[in-house]
N, C-alpha and C positions, 0 to 999 in steps of 0.2 A: 643787316640789309640785307634785300634782295637783290640778285644781280642778275645779269642775262648771260649764257651763256650756248655753244652751240656743242652738240653734241652728235652722233655715229649714230647708223641705225644698232639695236644691240638685242640679238638671239638674248633668249631664253625659254626656260622650259616652266610651266605652270600648272595651278588649278579656279578653274573658275565658279563662281557660286552666286547666288542669290540671296542676299542676308541683311539683316536690320539691325539697327545700332547696337543691340546688343546677342547679335548671334557671328559679332568677328571672327569666334576663333572657328566656324565650321572653314575658314580658310586660314586662318591663320596660325593653327596648331598643325596647318600640315608644310608650314615651309623645313620644319624639323624632318620630316620623311625626306620631301624632296630631296633637301641639301645630300642625306645621304642612299637615296636612290644612284643621284648622281657623281657621288662617291663609292660605289659600286660598280658601276658601270667608267672607272677611273674619270671620270671627268670633274676638275676643280670649279666650282663654282669661279665665275667672271667676276665677280662685283656685289655688292651687297643684297643681301633676297630683300625685297618689296611691296607694296601691292598699288595695285593698280584701279585706279576708279575707272571704269567702264560709264556707270549710269549712276546720277543720285539722285535723288524723289524723296528728300529730307522731309517734306509735308507727310510724302504717304507711309514712310517710314521703311523704305525699299533702297536698297543699294546692290548692282550686280559689280562682282569687287575681284579680283583674279592676284593671287600670292603666285608670286615667282620670285625665280633665283637665275641671276644674267649666268650665260655658257658662252666660252670662247670661241665656239662655232657651235649651227644648230644640232642638235641633238633628237633622235627619233625617241618620240613619248610613247610609253607604254598605260593600260591601264585606264583609268581619267588625267593623265596628263597630258598636256599640249603643250608643241611647241609653236610659236611668237618669236616677232618681230617688235623693239622699243624700234615708232619713229625715226630717221634722223633730224634734226631741227634746234627752230630757238628754243631753249627752256629758261624760264624765271627759278634762280634753287633760291635755297633760303634754309641755312641750319634750324636742325632747334636739339636744345639739352634738356630734358627734364623728362618729367613722365607725358606718354601720350596721351592721355586728358589733354593739355595744353592744345594741341595743333590743332585744335579747330580755330580758336582765337591767331595762331600762326597764319593756317590759308584766310582768315576774316585780313587779316593786316597785309598780306602780300597781294591778296583781290586789290584791298583799297589803292595798291601802290604802285601795280598796276593800274590800274583804274586814271589814278590821278598823271602819266608817263602815258595816256590813249593806248594803250597796248591791248589787242587783240587775240582771244585762246585760243585755241584748238579745239572749240565749246560752238554745241548748238544745241538750243533748248527746244522743250517739245512735249507738249499738258504737262508742263508744271516740274517735268524730268530733265533733270543737267546728262550730256552725250558728251563724254569724253574723248577726244584725240586722245591723249596719255597725260594725265595724273597719278604721279606717283609720290610714294613715300617709301627711301630706302631708310630701310633700317642699320644702321654702323656698326647697335653694340651687339653682343654675342649672349644673350641671355646669361647663358652656362659660366660666363665673366662675370658676370655685371646682372646679377641679381633682381639688385632694387631699383624698377625700372624713374624714379625717381633723379635717377646718374646717366640716363641711356641719352642716346646721339641721336636721330634723324633729319633726312632730307628731305626735302620738296624741293621736285620738280615739277611741273606746271610746264604746256609748252603750246607754244605761241603759234597764230596765224603766220 
């Protein structure tokens, strides 16, 4: 069952790309490198790595997505990495246990639940594209520890207005 929680601002280091539904690896494959880069600078991640969905145009199969890793305090990035901050606010959260292929259905259920409660997302729509203030999938399972994606845990966090 989705819940509403209050979250503070959270700094992170990430990489951004424009992808399609079949090219998630362009950003997803960068998470391990970001973590290694941070650890090489003596910075331990301050939470689970995530995908942040900035723009979603499913009809055009175009997404602007970030792969990010939370950090305890802002870090000076290098190369194509950037420093960002997840905004504070009220978020709807939901837990998913299972293959990432099931996340679309979880998102649909969360959106239906929120609509039934009259909640409004930090979201604008323009020309068929959703522009999200903060829509996250946090990956709680380390694939090195659990290689079977059917046993992975993911937390959705979608910011409300």
